[in-house]
C-alpha positions as CSV (number, residue, x, y, z in Angstrom):
1,M,191.4,227.5,114.5
2,R,190.5,227.5,111.0
3,T,189.4,230.0,108.5
4,Q,189.6,230.6,104.3
5,V,192.8,233.8,104.9
6,A,195.4,234.0,107.3
7,I,196.5,237.7,107.2
8,V,199.9,237.7,109.2
9,G,200.8,241.2,110.0
10,A,198.0,243.8,111.8
11,G,200.2,246.9,110.5
12,P,197.4,249.7,107.5
13,S,197.8,246.5,105.0
14,G,196.6,243.4,106.8
15,L,194.2,245.4,108.5
16,L,193.1,246.7,105.1
17,L,193.1,243.4,103.6
18,G,191.1,242.2,106.5
19,A,188.7,244.9,105.7
20,L,188.0,244.4,102.7
21,L,187.6,240.6,102.5
22,H,185.0,240.8,105.3
23,R,183.3,243.1,103.2
24,H,183.4,239.9,99.9
25,G,182.0,237.7,102.9
26,I,185.0,236.1,103.2
27,D,186.3,234.5,107.1
28,N,190.1,236.4,107.7
29,V,192.4,236.6,111.0
30,I,195.0,238.2,111.9
31,V,198.3,237.1,113.4
32,E,200.3,240.0,114.8
33,Q,203.6,239.3,116.6
34,R,203.7,243.1,118.5
35,S,200.8,244.5,120.6
36,G,198.0,246.4,119.5
37,D,199.4,250.0,121.1
38,Y,203.1,248.7,119.6
39,V,201.2,249.4,116.6
40,L,199.2,252.4,116.3
41,S,202.6,253.8,118.5
42,R,204.3,253.5,114.7
43,I,204.6,256.5,113.3
44,R,204.6,256.8,109.3
45,A,203.4,257.7,105.6
46,G,200.9,260.9,106.0
47,V,199.7,261.2,102.0
48,L,197.3,259.1,101.1
49,E,196.8,258.4,97.1
50,Q,193.7,258.0,95.0
51,V,193.6,254.5,94.8
52,M,193.8,254.1,98.9
53,V,191.2,256.5,99.7
54,D,189.0,254.3,97.5
55,L,189.7,251.1,99.0
56,M,189.0,252.7,102.8
57,D,185.8,253.6,100.8
58,E,185.5,250.2,99.6
59,A,186.3,248.2,102.9
60,G,183.6,251.0,104.6
61,V,186.5,253.2,106.8
62,G,186.6,256.3,105.2
63,A,183.9,258.1,107.2
64,R,186.5,259.9,109.7
65,M,189.3,260.0,106.9
66,H,187.0,262.5,105.0
67,R,185.7,264.4,107.8
68,E,189.4,265.0,109.5
69,G,192.0,264.4,106.2
70,L,193.3,267.2,104.5
71,P,192.5,267.0,100.9
72,H,195.6,268.6,98.5
73,D,195.4,269.7,95.4
74,G,198.9,269.9,94.5
75,F,202.1,270.5,96.4
76,E,205.5,272.8,95.8
77,M,208.7,272.3,95.2
78,A,211.9,274.2,95.9
79,F,215.1,274.2,94.1
80,D,217.7,276.8,95.6
81,H,215.6,279.7,95.0
82,D,212.9,278.2,92.2
83,R,209.6,277.5,93.5
84,L,207.2,275.3,91.4
85,R,204.1,274.4,91.8
86,I,202.3,271.2,90.9
87,D,199.0,271.4,90.4
88,L,198.0,267.6,90.6
89,H,194.1,268.1,90.4
90,G,194.7,270.6,87.5
91,L,197.1,268.2,85.3
92,T,195.3,264.9,86.5
93,G,191.7,265.8,87.7
94,K,192.8,264.1,91.2
95,R,194.1,265.2,94.7
96,V,195.8,263.2,97.5
97,M,194.5,263.2,100.8
98,V,197.1,264.0,104.1
99,Y,195.7,262.1,107.1
100,G,198.2,259.7,109.5
101,Q,199.1,256.3,108.9
102,T,198.4,255.9,113.0
103,E,194.7,257.3,112.1
104,V,194.1,254.4,109.2
105,T,195.5,251.9,111.5
106,R,192.9,253.3,114.2
107,D,189.8,253.4,112.0
108,L,190.6,249.9,110.4
109,M,191.5,248.3,114.0
110,D,188.5,249.9,115.3
111,H,185.7,248.9,112.3
112,R,187.3,245.1,112.7
113,A,186.6,244.9,116.5
114,Q,183.2,246.3,115.5
115,A,182.6,243.7,113.1
116,G,183.7,240.8,116.1
117,L,186.7,240.2,113.6
118,Q,190.0,238.2,115.5
119,T,193.1,239.5,115.6
120,V,195.3,237.4,118.1
121,Y,198.4,240.0,118.8
122,E,201.5,239.2,120.7
123,A,202.1,236.2,119.3
124,D,205.6,234.7,119.6
125,G,207.2,232.6,117.3
126,V,205.2,232.5,114.2
127,R,205.8,229.9,111.8
128,L,204.4,228.9,108.2
129,E,203.5,225.5,107.4
130,G,201.6,224.2,104.4
131,W,201.7,226.5,101.8
132,E,203.0,224.6,99.2
133,G,200.1,222.5,99.1
134,T,196.8,222.7,100.2
135,R,196.5,222.8,104.0
136,P,198.6,225.5,104.9
137,A,198.4,227.0,108.4
138,V,200.1,229.7,110.6
139,V,201.7,228.0,113.6
140,F,202.5,230.5,116.9
141,Q,203.1,230.5,120.3
142,H,200.2,232.7,122.3
143,G,198.9,232.3,125.8
144,G,201.3,230.3,126.6
145,R,200.5,227.3,124.1
146,E,201.3,226.6,121.1
147,Q,198.0,227.0,118.6
148,R,197.8,226.3,114.8
149,L,195.3,228.4,112.6
150,E,194.3,226.6,109.2
151,A,193.2,228.2,106.6
152,D,193.0,227.9,102.4
153,F,195.2,231.0,102.2
154,I,198.0,233.2,103.3
155,A,198.8,236.8,103.1
156,G,202.3,238.1,103.8
157,C,201.2,241.5,105.4
158,D,204.2,241.4,108.0
159,G,206.7,243.9,106.1
160,F,210.1,243.6,105.6
161,H,211.7,242.0,108.5
162,G,208.6,239.8,108.9
163,V,208.9,235.8,108.5
164,C,206.8,235.1,105.1
165,R,209.0,236.2,103.0
166,R,211.8,234.4,104.4
167,T,209.4,231.2,104.1
168,P,210.3,230.3,100.7
169,P,213.7,228.5,100.0
170,P,216.0,231.5,99.1
171,D,216.7,230.2,95.6
172,A,212.8,230.6,95.1
173,V,213.1,234.3,95.9
174,H,214.7,236.8,93.6
175,T,215.7,240.2,95.4
176,F,216.7,243.4,93.7
177,E,217.9,246.4,96.1
178,K,219.5,250.0,96.1
179,V,221.0,250.8,99.5
180,Y,220.8,254.9,99.2
181,P,224.3,256.9,100.8
182,F,221.7,258.8,103.5
183,G,218.5,258.7,105.8
184,W,215.8,261.0,106.9
185,L,216.2,262.8,109.9
186,G,212.0,263.4,111.1
187,L,210.6,265.0,113.9
188,L,206.6,265.6,114.5
189,A,205.8,269.0,116.4
190,D,202.2,270.2,117.5
191,T,203.1,273.1,115.8
192,P,201.0,274.4,112.1
193,P,202.8,273.5,109.3
194,V,204.6,276.2,107.1
195,H,202.7,275.8,104.3
196,H,198.9,274.8,103.5
197,E,200.4,272.4,100.8
198,L,203.6,269.8,101.0
199,I,207.0,271.5,100.5
200,Y,209.9,269.1,99.0
201,G,212.9,270.8,99.1
202,S,216.5,270.4,97.8
203,S,219.3,272.8,98.8
204,G,222.8,272.4,98.7
205,R,222.7,271.9,102.3
206,G,220.5,268.6,101.7
207,F,216.9,267.6,101.1
208,T,214.0,268.7,103.2
209,L,211.0,268.1,103.5
210,A,207.5,269.9,105.0
211,S,205.0,268.1,106.0
212,M,201.6,267.6,108.1
213,R,199.2,265.4,109.9
214,S,196.3,268.4,110.4
215,H,196.3,272.2,110.6
216,T,197.9,271.9,114.2
217,R,200.6,268.9,113.6
218,S,203.7,269.1,111.5
219,R,205.9,266.4,110.1
220,Y,209.3,267.6,108.7
221,Y,212.6,265.9,107.1
222,L,216.1,266.5,107.0
223,Q,218.2,264.4,104.6
224,C,220.8,263.4,106.9
225,R,223.9,261.3,107.3
226,L,223.3,257.5,107.5
227,D,226.1,257.4,110.7
228,E,224.2,260.1,112.5
229,K,222.5,259.4,115.6
230,V,219.1,261.4,116.5
231,E,220.8,261.7,120.1
232,D,223.3,264.2,117.9
233,W,220.3,266.2,117.1
234,S,218.6,268.2,119.7
235,D,214.9,270.6,118.7
236,E,216.8,273.6,118.7
237,A,219.4,272.0,116.3
238,F,216.9,270.6,113.7
239,W,214.5,274.0,113.8
240,A,217.9,276.0,112.9
241,E,219.0,273.5,110.3
242,L,215.6,273.1,108.9
243,R,214.6,277.2,108.6
244,R,218.5,277.3,106.4
245,R,216.7,274.9,103.9
246,L,213.4,276.5,103.7
247,P,212.9,279.2,101.1
248,A,213.0,281.9,102.8
249,D,209.4,283.0,102.4
250,A,208.6,279.6,104.1
251,A,211.4,280.0,106.7
252,E,209.1,283.4,108.0
253,H,206.1,281.4,109.1
254,L,207.9,278.6,110.8
255,V,206.4,278.0,113.9
256,T,208.8,275.5,116.7
257,G,208.0,273.9,119.6
258,P,208.5,270.7,121.9
259,S,209.2,267.6,119.5
260,L,206.2,264.6,119.8
261,E,209.2,262.1,117.9
262,K,212.3,262.2,116.3
263,S,214.1,259.6,114.2
264,I,216.1,258.7,111.4
265,A,215.1,256.4,108.7
266,P,217.8,254.7,106.0
267,L,216.3,255.0,102.1
268,R,216.3,251.7,100.2
269,S,214.1,250.6,97.6
270,F,214.1,246.6,97.4
271,V,211.9,244.2,95.0
272,A,211.4,240.7,96.0
273,E,209.7,238.9,93.0
274,P,207.4,236.8,92.7
275,M,204.8,237.9,95.0
276,R,202.9,234.1,95.3
277,F,204.2,231.0,96.5
278,G,201.9,227.9,96.3
279,R,199.2,229.2,98.4
280,L,201.1,232.1,100.2
281,F,200.8,235.7,99.1
282,L,202.9,238.4,99.6
283,A,201.9,242.4,100.1
284,G,203.8,245.0,100.9
285,D,207.1,246.2,103.2
286,A,207.1,242.0,102.9
287,A,207.5,242.2,99.2
288,H,209.4,245.7,98.4
289,I,210.5,248.8,99.9
290,V,210.4,252.1,98.7
291,P,212.1,255.5,99.6
292,P,209.6,257.8,101.2
293,T,210.5,260.3,98.2
294,G,207.4,260.2,96.9
295,A,204.5,258.8,99.4
296,K,204.6,255.6,98.1
297,G,204.9,253.0,100.7
298,L,201.8,252.7,102.1
299,N,199.8,253.3,99.2
300,L,201.6,250.8,97.0
301,A,200.3,247.8,100.3
302,A,197.2,249.2,99.8
303,G,197.1,248.4,96.2
304,D,198.6,244.8,96.6
305,V,195.9,244.1,99.2
306,G,193.2,245.9,96.9
307,L,194.4,243.3,93.5
308,L,194.7,240.7,96.5
309,A,191.6,240.6,97.9
310,R,189.2,241.2,94.3
311,A,191.6,238.2,93.5
312,L,190.7,235.8,96.4
313,A,187.1,237.3,95.9
314,E,187.3,235.8,92.4
315,H,188.3,232.7,94.1
316,Y,185.6,232.0,97.0
317,A,183.3,232.9,93.0
318,G,184.7,230.0,91.1
319,S,187.2,231.1,88.9
320,D,191.5,231.5,90.3
321,E,192.4,233.8,87.2
322,G,192.7,236.7,89.5
323,L,195.0,234.5,91.8
324,D,196.9,232.9,88.9
325,G,198.0,236.5,87.5
326,Y,198.3,238.5,90.9
327,S,202.3,238.7,91.3
328,A,202.3,239.7,87.6
329,R,199.9,242.3,87.6
330,A,201.2,243.9,91.1
331,L,205.0,243.8,90.2
332,K,204.1,245.6,87.1
333,R,202.4,248.1,89.7
334,V,205.4,248.2,92.5
335,W,208.3,248.7,89.5
336,K,206.5,251.7,88.3
337,A,206.4,252.9,91.9
338,E,210.2,251.9,92.1
339,R,211.2,254.2,89.3
340,F,209.3,257.0,90.5
341,S,210.5,257.0,94.2
342,W,214.1,256.3,92.4
343,W,213.6,259.5,90.2
344,F,211.9,261.7,92.3
345,T,215.0,260.4,95.2
346,M,217.4,261.5,92.8
347,L,216.3,264.5,91.8
348,M,215.8,266.1,95.1
349,H,218.5,264.8,97.0
350,Q,222.4,265.5,97.4
351,F,224.8,263.1,95.9
352,P,228.1,264.6,96.8
353,E,229.4,260.9,94.9
354,N,228.1,262.9,91.9
355,G,230.2,266.1,91.7
356,G,229.8,268.8,89.7
357,F,228.0,267.2,86.6
358,G,225.2,265.5,88.8
359,L,224.2,269.0,90.3
360,R,223.7,270.2,86.3
361,V,221.7,267.2,85.9
362,Q,219.8,267.9,88.9
363,R,219.3,271.3,87.8
364,A,218.6,270.6,84.1
365,E,215.6,268.3,85.1
366,F,214.3,270.4,87.5
367,D,214.0,273.4,84.7
368,F,212.6,271.1,82.3
369,L,210.1,270.1,85.0
370,C,209.5,274.2,85.3
371,Q,209.3,274.9,81.5
372,S,207.0,271.5,80.3
373,R,203.6,271.1,81.3
374,A,203.9,267.9,79.9
375,A,206.6,267.0,82.5
376,Q,204.6,268.1,85.5
377,Q,201.9,266.3,84.2
378,A,204.3,262.8,84.2
379,L,205.0,263.3,87.7
380,A,201.2,264.4,88.7
381,E,200.0,261.1,87.7
382,N,202.9,259.3,88.8
383,Y,202.0,261.1,92.7
384,V,198.6,260.6,92.7
385,G,199.2,257.1,92.4
386,L,198.4,254.4,88.8
387,P,195.3,252.6,88.6
388,L,195.4,249.2,89.6
Protein backbone atom coordinates (compact mmCIF):
# COMPACT_ATOMS: atom_id res chain seq x y z
CA MET A 1 0.00 0.00 0.00
CA ARG A 2 1.04 3.57 -0.59
CA THR A 3 -0.27 6.86 0.83
CA GLN A 4 0.97 10.36 1.54
CA VAL A 5 0.55 10.29 5.34
CA ALA A 6 0.36 7.10 7.39
CA ILE A 7 -1.38 7.71 10.71
CA VAL A 8 -0.79 5.25 13.55
CA GLY A 9 -3.72 5.28 15.96
CA ALA A 10 -7.47 5.67 15.33
CA GLY A 11 -8.31 7.55 18.47
CA PRO A 12 -9.77 11.06 18.20
CA SER A 13 -6.40 12.69 17.46
CA GLY A 14 -5.57 10.31 14.60
CA LEU A 15 -9.10 10.53 13.20
CA LEU A 16 -9.14 14.33 13.45
CA LEU A 17 -5.78 14.54 11.69
CA GLY A 18 -7.10 12.28 8.95
CA ALA A 19 -10.19 14.47 8.49
CA LEU A 20 -8.13 17.67 8.38
CA LEU A 21 -5.70 16.19 5.86
CA HIS A 22 -8.60 15.00 3.71
CA ARG A 23 -9.95 18.56 3.78
CA HIS A 24 -6.59 19.70 2.35
CA GLY A 25 -6.69 16.98 -0.34
CA ILE A 26 -3.94 14.93 1.29
CA ASP A 27 -4.31 11.15 1.08
CA ASN A 28 -3.99 9.28 4.39
CA VAL A 29 -4.45 5.80 5.83
CA ILE A 30 -4.95 5.04 9.53
CA VAL A 31 -3.55 1.88 11.15
CA GLU A 32 -5.04 0.91 14.53
CA GLN A 33 -4.13 -1.96 16.83
CA ARG A 34 -7.60 -2.29 18.37
CA SER A 35 -11.05 -2.83 16.90
CA GLY A 36 -13.34 0.04 16.06
CA ASP A 37 -15.78 -1.05 18.79
CA TYR A 38 -12.98 -0.98 21.37
CA VAL A 39 -11.93 2.53 20.35
CA LEU A 40 -15.53 3.72 20.70
CA SER A 41 -15.93 2.09 24.12
CA ARG A 42 -13.23 4.17 25.80
CA ILE A 43 -14.70 6.67 28.26
CA ARG A 44 -12.62 9.84 28.29
CA ALA A 45 -12.86 13.62 28.24
CA GLY A 46 -15.99 15.64 27.77
CA VAL A 47 -14.95 19.33 27.75
CA LEU A 48 -13.88 20.78 24.40
CA GLU A 49 -11.92 24.02 24.11
CA GLN A 50 -12.70 26.59 21.45
CA VAL A 51 -9.68 25.41 19.41
CA MET A 52 -11.06 21.86 19.38
CA VAL A 53 -14.52 23.09 18.38
CA ASP A 54 -13.01 25.18 15.58
CA LEU A 55 -10.96 22.24 14.29
CA MET A 56 -14.04 20.00 14.26
CA ASP A 57 -15.77 22.63 12.17
CA GLU A 58 -12.73 22.99 9.89
CA ALA A 59 -12.75 19.23 9.34
CA GLY A 60 -16.44 19.33 8.47
CA VAL A 61 -17.59 17.17 11.38
CA GLY A 62 -19.03 19.71 13.81
CA ALA A 63 -22.75 19.62 12.97
CA ARG A 64 -23.89 17.10 15.62
CA MET A 65 -21.56 18.64 18.20
CA HIS A 66 -23.28 22.02 17.78
CA ARG A 67 -26.70 20.38 17.75
CA GLU A 68 -26.30 18.15 20.81
CA GLY A 69 -23.34 19.59 22.73
CA LEU A 70 -23.75 21.86 25.74
CA PRO A 71 -21.99 25.24 25.47
CA HIS A 72 -20.77 26.38 28.89
CA ASP A 73 -20.00 30.01 29.70
CA GLY A 74 -18.37 29.22 33.05
CA PHE A 75 -17.72 26.71 35.82
CA GLU A 76 -17.87 26.62 39.60
CA MET A 77 -15.08 26.14 42.12
CA ALA A 78 -15.84 25.08 45.69
CA PHE A 79 -13.27 25.25 48.46
CA ASP A 80 -14.67 23.86 51.69
CA HIS A 81 -17.85 25.92 52.10
CA ASP A 82 -16.91 28.78 49.77
CA ARG A 83 -17.88 29.04 46.09
CA LEU A 84 -16.47 30.96 43.13
CA ARG A 85 -17.85 31.02 39.60
CA ILE A 86 -15.32 31.52 36.82
CA ASP A 87 -17.14 33.48 34.12
CA LEU A 88 -15.32 32.13 31.09
CA HIS A 89 -17.27 34.12 28.53
CA GLY A 90 -17.25 37.33 30.51
CA LEU A 91 -13.51 37.10 31.14
CA THR A 92 -12.36 35.90 27.70
CA GLY A 93 -15.24 36.20 25.24
CA LYS A 94 -14.98 32.43 24.73
CA ARG A 95 -16.73 29.36 26.06
CA VAL A 96 -16.22 25.58 26.17
CA MET A 97 -18.40 22.79 24.79
CA VAL A 98 -19.43 19.76 26.85
CA TYR A 99 -19.48 16.91 24.35
CA GLY A 100 -18.09 13.48 25.17
CA GLN A 101 -14.98 12.06 23.55
CA THR A 102 -16.99 9.00 22.54
CA GLU A 103 -19.27 11.26 20.49
CA VAL A 104 -16.29 13.07 18.95
CA THR A 105 -14.82 9.72 17.96
CA ARG A 106 -18.14 8.50 16.54
CA ASP A 107 -18.54 11.65 14.43
CA LEU A 108 -15.01 11.34 13.07
CA MET A 109 -15.44 7.62 12.34
CA ASP A 110 -18.70 8.27 10.49
CA HIS A 111 -17.10 11.07 8.48
CA ARG A 112 -14.19 8.83 7.54
CA ALA A 113 -16.49 6.04 6.41
CA GLN A 114 -18.67 8.40 4.37
CA ALA A 115 -15.58 9.87 2.69
CA GLY A 116 -14.34 6.38 1.79
CA LEU A 117 -11.05 6.83 3.66
CA GLN A 118 -9.17 3.71 4.66
CA THR A 119 -8.71 2.63 8.27
CA VAL A 120 -7.08 -0.70 9.10
CA TYR A 121 -8.33 -1.95 12.48
CA GLU A 122 -6.87 -4.88 14.47
CA ALA A 123 -3.39 -4.44 13.00
CA ASP A 124 -0.96 -6.62 14.99
CA GLY A 125 2.76 -6.23 15.51
CA VAL A 126 2.93 -2.67 14.20
CA ARG A 127 6.47 -1.42 13.58
CA LEU A 128 7.96 1.58 11.79
CA GLU A 129 10.70 1.46 9.18
CA GLY A 130 12.62 4.07 7.24
CA TRP A 131 11.43 7.04 9.31
CA GLU A 132 14.99 8.40 9.44
CA GLY A 133 15.20 8.66 5.65
CA THR A 134 12.91 9.49 2.76
CA ARG A 135 10.86 6.27 2.49
CA PRO A 136 9.10 5.64 5.81
CA ALA A 137 6.72 2.70 6.18
CA VAL A 138 4.35 1.16 8.70
CA VAL A 139 4.59 -2.64 8.74
CA PHE A 140 1.95 -4.80 10.45
CA GLN A 141 0.11 -8.11 10.44
CA HIS A 142 -3.46 -8.08 9.17
CA GLY A 143 -5.68 -10.74 7.65
CA GLY A 144 -3.10 -13.43 8.38
CA ARG A 145 -0.25 -11.81 6.45
CA GLU A 146 2.30 -9.05 6.76
CA GLN A 147 1.39 -5.77 5.11
CA ARG A 148 3.51 -2.72 4.37
CA LEU A 149 2.12 0.81 4.17
CA GLU A 150 4.60 3.19 2.55
CA ALA A 151 4.17 6.92 2.97
CA ASP A 152 5.85 10.31 2.74
CA PHE A 153 5.37 10.86 6.49
CA ILE A 154 4.22 8.97 9.59
CA ALA A 155 2.05 10.61 12.26
CA GLY A 156 2.28 8.88 15.63
CA CYS A 157 -1.14 9.29 17.26
CA ASP A 158 -1.06 5.97 19.09
CA GLY A 159 -1.01 7.14 22.70
CA PHE A 160 1.27 6.85 25.69
CA HIS A 161 1.76 3.07 25.31
CA GLY A 162 2.03 3.07 21.51
CA VAL A 163 4.93 2.05 19.33
CA CYS A 164 5.72 5.44 17.79
CA ARG A 165 7.44 7.13 20.73
CA ARG A 166 9.33 3.90 21.49
CA THR A 167 10.70 3.64 17.95
CA PRO A 168 13.47 6.31 18.01
CA PRO A 169 16.56 5.34 20.06
CA PRO A 170 16.21 6.15 23.78
CA ASP A 171 19.05 8.67 23.73
CA ALA A 172 17.15 10.71 21.11
CA VAL A 173 14.10 11.19 23.36
CA HIS A 174 14.17 13.39 26.46
CA THR A 175 11.33 12.74 28.90
CA PHE A 176 9.99 14.74 31.83
CA GLU A 177 7.52 13.24 34.29
CA LYS A 178 5.68 13.92 37.53
CA VAL A 179 3.56 11.16 39.07
CA TYR A 180 0.87 12.29 41.51
CA PRO A 181 0.23 10.30 44.72
CA PHE A 182 -3.47 9.68 44.02
CA GLY A 183 -5.92 8.77 41.28
CA TRP A 184 -9.42 9.65 40.14
CA LEU A 185 -12.30 7.26 40.72
CA GLY A 186 -14.85 8.02 37.99
CA LEU A 187 -18.49 7.02 37.65
CA LEU A 188 -20.80 7.49 34.66
CA ALA A 189 -24.57 7.31 35.19
CA ASP A 190 -27.78 8.13 33.36
CA THR A 191 -28.83 10.69 35.95
CA PRO A 192 -29.33 14.46 35.61
CA PRO A 193 -26.28 16.51 36.70
CA VAL A 194 -26.34 18.29 40.05
CA HIS A 195 -25.65 21.66 38.41
CA HIS A 196 -25.90 23.20 34.95
CA GLU A 197 -22.13 23.89 35.00
CA LEU A 198 -19.16 21.83 36.16
CA ILE A 199 -18.20 22.00 39.83
CA TYR A 200 -14.56 21.52 40.83
CA GLY A 201 -14.47 20.92 44.58
CA SER A 202 -11.82 20.66 47.28
CA SER A 203 -12.55 19.57 50.83
CA GLY A 204 -10.82 17.84 53.70
CA ARG A 205 -11.96 14.52 52.20
CA GLY A 206 -10.31 15.21 48.81
CA PHE A 207 -11.02 16.52 45.34
CA THR A 208 -14.40 16.17 43.59
CA LEU A 209 -15.53 16.95 40.06
CA ALA A 210 -19.22 17.06 39.16
CA SER A 211 -19.43 16.94 35.38
CA MET A 212 -21.85 15.78 32.71
CA ARG A 213 -22.15 14.42 29.18
CA SER A 214 -25.70 15.67 28.57
CA HIS A 215 -28.76 16.90 30.45
CA THR A 216 -29.49 13.29 31.40
CA ARG A 217 -26.02 11.71 31.75
CA SER A 218 -23.59 12.64 34.54
CA ARG A 219 -19.90 12.00 35.08
CA TYR A 220 -18.46 12.29 38.59
CA TYR A 221 -14.94 11.91 39.96
CA LEU A 222 -13.47 11.44 43.42
CA GLN A 223 -9.83 11.71 44.45
CA CYS A 224 -8.76 8.29 45.73
CA ARG A 225 -5.65 6.44 46.86
CA LEU A 226 -3.55 4.68 44.24
CA ASP A 227 -3.89 1.36 46.05
CA GLU A 228 -7.71 1.38 45.92
CA LYS A 229 -9.59 -0.95 43.60
CA VAL A 230 -12.78 -0.30 41.65
CA GLU A 231 -14.22 -3.49 43.16
CA ASP A 232 -13.94 -1.88 46.61
CA TRP A 233 -16.41 0.82 45.59
CA SER A 234 -20.05 -0.15 45.29
CA ASP A 235 -22.34 2.36 43.62
CA GLU A 236 -23.87 3.11 47.01
CA ALA A 237 -20.45 3.83 48.54
CA PHE A 238 -19.54 6.14 45.66
CA TRP A 239 -22.77 8.15 45.90
CA ALA A 240 -22.44 8.46 49.68
CA GLU A 241 -18.87 9.75 49.43
CA LEU A 242 -19.75 12.13 46.60
CA ARG A 243 -22.59 13.55 48.69
CA ARG A 244 -20.16 14.19 51.57
CA ARG A 245 -17.73 16.07 49.34
CA LEU A 246 -20.14 18.17 47.28
CA PRO A 247 -21.21 21.62 48.44
CA ALA A 248 -24.41 21.29 50.49
CA ASP A 249 -26.68 22.99 47.95
CA ALA A 250 -25.36 20.78 45.14
CA ALA A 251 -25.67 17.62 47.26
CA GLU A 252 -29.37 18.40 47.74
CA HIS A 253 -29.86 18.04 43.97
CA LEU A 254 -27.86 14.82 43.60
CA VAL A 255 -29.81 12.10 41.79
CA THR A 256 -28.29 8.64 42.10
CA GLY A 257 -28.64 5.55 39.93
CA PRO A 258 -26.81 2.47 38.67
CA SER A 259 -23.38 3.14 37.20
CA LEU A 260 -22.78 2.61 33.49
CA GLU A 261 -19.02 2.58 34.03
CA LYS A 262 -16.60 2.89 36.95
CA SER A 263 -12.83 3.16 36.70
CA ILE A 264 -9.74 4.46 38.49
CA ALA A 265 -7.20 6.51 36.56
CA PRO A 266 -3.77 7.46 37.96
CA LEU A 267 -2.62 11.04 37.42
CA ARG A 268 0.67 12.04 35.82
CA SER A 269 2.32 14.86 33.94
CA PHE A 270 4.60 13.70 31.12
CA VAL A 271 6.35 15.27 28.14
CA ALA A 272 8.63 13.70 25.52
CA GLU A 273 10.90 15.97 23.49
CA PRO A 274 11.26 16.48 20.58
CA MET A 275 8.01 15.67 18.77
CA ARG A 276 9.70 15.06 15.40
CA PHE A 277 12.20 12.38 14.39
CA GLY A 278 13.03 12.50 10.71
CA ARG A 279 9.74 11.82 8.95
CA LEU A 280 8.01 10.64 12.11
CA PHE A 281 5.86 13.19 13.95
CA LEU A 282 4.33 12.59 17.39
CA ALA A 283 0.99 14.05 18.46
CA GLY A 284 -1.27 13.80 21.48
CA ASP A 285 -0.67 11.25 24.21
CA ALA A 286 2.23 9.76 22.26
CA ALA A 287 4.16 12.89 23.24
CA HIS A 288 2.54 14.19 26.42
CA ILE A 289 0.14 13.40 29.24
CA VAL A 290 -1.58 15.89 31.54
CA PRO A 291 -3.61 15.27 34.70
CA PRO A 292 -7.29 15.61 33.77
CA THR A 293 -7.98 18.45 36.20
CA GLY A 294 -7.82 21.13 33.52
CA ALA A 295 -9.54 19.10 30.76
CA LYS A 296 -6.48 19.45 28.53
CA GLY A 297 -5.69 15.94 27.24
CA LEU A 298 -7.95 15.67 24.18
CA ASN A 299 -7.73 19.40 23.54
CA LEU A 300 -3.95 19.40 23.58
CA ALA A 301 -3.90 16.49 21.13
CA ALA A 302 -6.27 18.43 18.85
CA GLY A 303 -3.91 21.39 18.94
CA ASP A 304 -1.02 19.14 17.89
CA VAL A 305 -2.84 17.69 14.91
CA GLY A 306 -4.13 21.12 13.94
CA LEU A 307 -0.55 22.38 13.73
CA LEU A 308 0.62 19.21 11.98
CA ALA A 309 -2.19 19.26 9.39
CA ARG A 310 -1.37 22.85 8.47
CA ALA A 311 2.35 22.06 8.29
CA LEU A 312 1.73 19.10 5.97
CA ALA A 313 -0.57 21.18 3.78
CA GLU A 314 2.21 23.79 3.51
CA HIS A 315 4.68 21.04 2.59
CA TYR A 316 2.57 19.81 -0.31
CA ALA A 317 2.15 23.46 -1.37
CA GLY A 318 5.96 23.83 -1.51
CA SER A 319 7.13 25.03 1.95
CA ASP A 320 8.70 23.01 4.77
CA GLU A 321 8.74 25.87 7.27
CA GLY A 322 5.77 24.46 9.17
CA LEU A 323 7.21 20.94 9.40
CA ASP A 324 10.60 22.23 10.48
CA GLY A 325 9.00 24.30 13.23
CA TYR A 326 6.32 21.80 14.30
CA SER A 327 8.06 20.34 17.34
CA ALA A 328 9.12 23.68 18.81
CA ARG A 329 5.71 25.30 18.23
CA ALA A 330 3.79 22.35 19.62
CA LEU A 331 6.01 22.02 22.69
CA LYS A 332 5.60 25.68 23.63
CA ARG A 333 1.86 25.12 23.74
CA VAL A 334 2.24 21.75 25.48
CA TRP A 335 4.32 23.16 28.32
CA LYS A 336 1.82 25.97 28.93
CA ALA A 337 -0.94 23.39 29.23
CA GLU A 338 1.25 21.21 31.45
CA ARG A 339 1.85 24.19 33.74
CA PHE A 340 -1.85 25.00 33.98
CA SER A 341 -2.90 21.38 34.61
CA TRP A 342 -0.20 21.02 37.29
CA TRP A 343 -1.25 24.29 38.95
CA PHE A 344 -4.95 23.40 38.96
CA THR A 345 -4.19 19.91 40.30
CA MET A 346 -1.99 21.28 43.08
CA LEU A 347 -4.67 23.81 44.04
CA MET A 348 -7.67 21.48 44.24
CA HIS A 349 -6.37 18.15 45.58
CA GLN A 350 -5.38 16.94 49.01
CA PHE A 351 -1.63 16.41 49.45
CA PRO A 352 -1.23 15.05 53.01
CA GLU A 353 2.56 15.11 52.67
CA ASN A 354 2.41 18.92 52.37
CA GLY A 355 0.94 19.24 55.85
CA GLY A 356 -0.72 22.28 57.32
CA PHE A 357 1.51 24.70 55.43
CA GLY A 358 0.36 23.27 52.11
CA LEU A 359 -3.30 23.57 53.12
CA ARG A 360 -2.85 27.21 54.08
CA VAL A 361 -1.15 27.96 50.76
CA GLN A 362 -4.03 26.33 48.86
CA ARG A 363 -6.51 28.37 50.86
CA ALA A 364 -4.57 31.58 50.19
CA GLU A 365 -4.47 30.80 46.46
CA PHE A 366 -8.24 30.28 46.36
CA ASP A 367 -8.85 33.48 48.35
CA PHE A 368 -6.64 35.38 45.91
CA LEU A 369 -8.67 34.03 43.00
CA CYS A 370 -11.86 35.20 44.70
CA GLN A 371 -10.48 38.72 45.14
CA SER A 372 -8.61 39.21 41.85
CA ARG A 373 -10.29 39.57 38.48
CA ALA A 374 -6.85 39.38 36.87
CA ALA A 375 -6.21 35.98 38.48
CA GLN A 376 -9.63 34.75 37.36
CA GLN A 377 -8.92 35.96 33.84
CA ALA A 378 -5.61 34.09 33.74
CA LEU A 379 -7.39 30.91 34.85
CA ALA A 380 -10.17 31.44 32.30
CA GLU A 381 -7.74 32.10 29.41
CA ASN A 382 -5.97 28.83 30.12
CA TYR A 383 -9.19 26.88 30.64
CA VAL A 384 -10.84 27.90 27.35
CA GLY A 385 -7.58 27.07 25.55
CA LEU A 386 -4.64 29.02 24.22
CA PRO A 387 -4.61 29.82 20.50
CA LEU A 388 -2.63 27.70 18.04
